[in-house]
C-alpha positions in Angstrom: 0.1 -0.1 0.0 2.7 2.5 0.9 4.7 1.5 -2.1 1.7 2.2 -4.4 1.3 5.8 -2.9 5.0 6.4 -3.1 5.1 5.6 -6.9 1.9 7.6 -7.4 3.5 10.7 -6.0 6.7 10.0 -7.9 4.8 9.9 -11.2 2.7 12.9 -10.3 5.9 14.9 -9.5 7.6 14.0 -12.8 4.4 15.0 -14.7 4.2 18.3 -12.9 8.0 19.0 -13.6 7.6 18.1 -17.3 4.5 20.4 -17.5 6.7 23.1 -15.8 9.6 22.8 -18.1 7.2 22.6 -21.2 5.5 25.9 -20.2 9.0 27.7 -19.8 10.4 26.6 -23.0 7.5 27.2 -25.5 6.6 30.5 -27.0 3.7 32.3 -25.5 1.1 31.7 -28.1 -1.0 34.7 -26.9 1.9 37.4 -27.4 2.6 35.6 -30.6 -0.7 36.1 -32.0 -1.0 39.8 -30.7 -0.3 42.7 -32.7 3.1 44.2 -32.4 1.9 47.5 -31.1 -0.4 46.1 -28.6 1.0 45.8 -25.1 -0.4 44.7 -21.8 -2.4 47.4 -20.1 -1.4 49.9 -17.5 -4.7 50.2 -15.4 -6.0 53.0 -13.2 -8.7 52.2 -11.0 -11.1 55.1 -9.9 -13.6 54.3 -7.3 -17.0 56.3 -8.0 -20.7 56.6 -7.1 -23.7 56.7 -9.5 -26.8 58.5 -8.5 -29.9 56.2 -7.9 -27.6 53.0 -7.5 -26.8 51.8 -3.9 -23.5 49.8 -4.8 -20.3 51.7 -5.5 -18.7 51.7 -9.1 -15.1 51.2 -10.1 -14.0 52.8 -13.3 -11.1 51.1 -15.0 -8.9 53.0 -17.4 -6.3 51.2 -19.5 -3.8 54.1 -20.3 -1.8 51.9 -22.9 -4.7 50.9 -25.0 -7.1 53.9 -24.4 -9.9 52.0 -23.2 -12.6 52.9 -20.5 -14.7 50.3 -18.6 -16.5 50.1 -15.3 -17.7 47.2 -12.8 -20.0 47.3 -10.0 -20.9 44.6 -7.4 -24.5 44.1 -6.3 -24.6 42.7 -3.0 -28.2 41.7 -3.1 -27.8 39.3 -5.9 -24.2 38.6 -5.4 -23.2 39.4 -9.0 -20.8 41.6 -10.8 -22.0 44.1 -13.3 -19.5 44.9 -16.1 -19.7 47.7 -18.4 -18.4 47.2 -22.1 -15.2 48.8 -22.8 -15.1 52.2 -24.6 -12.2 53.2 -27.1 -11.7 56.7 -25.7 -9.0 57.5 -28.3 -11.8 57.3 -31.1 -14.4 59.1 -28.9 -12.2 62.0 -28.2 -11.2 62.3 -31.8 -14.8 62.1 -33.3 -16.0 64.9 -35.3 -17.4 67.8 -33.5 -15.5 67.0 -30.3 -14.3 70.1 -28.3 -10.3 69.7 -28.3 -9.6 73.5 -28.1 -9.2 75.3 -24.8 -11.7 78.4 -24.1 -11.1 81.3 -26.4 -9.4 79.4 -29.1 -12.1 78.5 -31.5 -13.6 75.5 -29.8 -17.1 74.4 -30.4 -19.4 76.7 -28.3 -21.0 74.9 -25.3 -24.9 75.5 -24.7 -25.1 79.2 -23.5 -22.9 80.4 -26.1 -19.4 80.3 -24.4 -16.5 78.0 -25.1 -15.4 75.5 -22.3 
């Protein structure tokens, strides 16, 4: 009985060692398929509140890729609510977006003055 357990543990350890060596010697397929300019994200997490919602909200800003998303945890239903990501680089460069400072010909805000 003890011999069977010992040999089972030896085989298991050899299998784990082979898997470890295999993992460190092969190329990472996820990085090989990703575009060259795409890097892992550098994230900024910002807590926030939304009017009419009892739970808090966490805004997630990926500064490398220019994405904004949000997550909220609902205690009563024990579920995590996730907002789909928004590409903020595209939304900030959309036609009609106000990129100029006040007084430099920006799009007038409601009320007739520049922001």
